[in-house]
N, C-alpha and C positions, 0 to 999 in steps of 0.2 A: 427556442430549443439547446437541450442539457449541451456543453461540448467539457470536457476532462483533459487534462494535458499532465505527464508528471512529467517528471526530470531528476537528477542527481544522480542515476546512475553510474559506472561507471568498473571501473577495475582497481582492484583492493585486495592484496593480502588476505592470507588467512587472520586472525585476530585484530581485524582492522573493521573501521567503523563506514555507513555512510548514511547520506540522512535522504529519503526522496522526498517530494511535493509532487502537489498533486494539485492544479489552480483550478479552481468547476468556474464557469460561468452559465449563467441561464440556471432558471429554475429558483429554488425557493430552496436553497444551500441547509439552513436548519434544520431543518423535518428532513431531511436523509440521513441513513442512514450509511455512514462509511463504510471501505473494504477494500484490504490493499489482498489481492491475489498473487500466485505469481504460479507457474509452467515451465518446467525444464524440461528440455530436451529427450522425445518419446516419451514425456510424461504428462497425465491429469490435472489441468488448471487445476490448483488445491489454495481453499480461504487460510490467508495467512493471519491479519489480524481484520476485528470489530469495531469501530466505535460508534454504541448509538444515540441519539437524539440528548437525550439526558447527559452520555459522557461515559455510560461507564464500555465495557473494555471485554471485548470476550480475543483468544490467541490461539493456535493451532499449539501442540504440545513440543512441539519443535522447533518454535521459535520461544515457549515463553520464555521471562529471567531472560532475553537478552535482545529481542524489540521491541519496542514503543509506538502506540500508534495514537496523533494525538491531531483534536482539529483546532479549526481558527474562525469562527462565524462570519468574524467583522472581519475577514480577510476571503472567505469564500474557501479556505484551503484544507488539508489533510496532510497529513505527514505519518511517516514510519523511517523510524529512529534504530538504524540496525547498529549494532554491536556485538564484539565477540565472534564477526561472522567467520564463517564455515563453506570448505569448498559445495560442500550439498546446498549452500545457500543461492547459487550462484543457476540463475533463473530470467526469465522477464515478467517484473512486477508489473502489474493492472491494476490499475487506481477502478473502481467500481462505486456508483450511487445506484441507491435504492430505496423506493416510499411505496407500496404498496405494490398497483401492475406496472410502474416507472419503476426504467432499469435500462444505468447507461453506463460505457465502458470511454476509459482511456486505452491511449496508444500504444501502450507498454512501453516501459526503457528495461536499459537488460544490465544486470547485475552479475559480474562476474567476480569470484570469489577465487586465487589462486592458494593453492597449496605451497 
């Protein structure tokens, strides 16, 4: 059974930085595509960043140039470095692991950016 546990959320002022971490247990981490999603109150969950098995990355337009996703296969962890945070980045951030039909989610971590 694969489990994902996010950490690193919190309250930060606009312009500040946070680093989210996602620890993965079970499964073969190195074969998973890893994603960070976020969901703001009253809005649909949206894909923020993706890191593929080979290390290539994709970002939502709204976070390009500010957020960086990375992975450490040895530690079975994925990270999201968030810089120049804006109030509109406020949301619950979720870690997701995906490979074929396999799809697993963490419980989420709250990020609140004050203006």
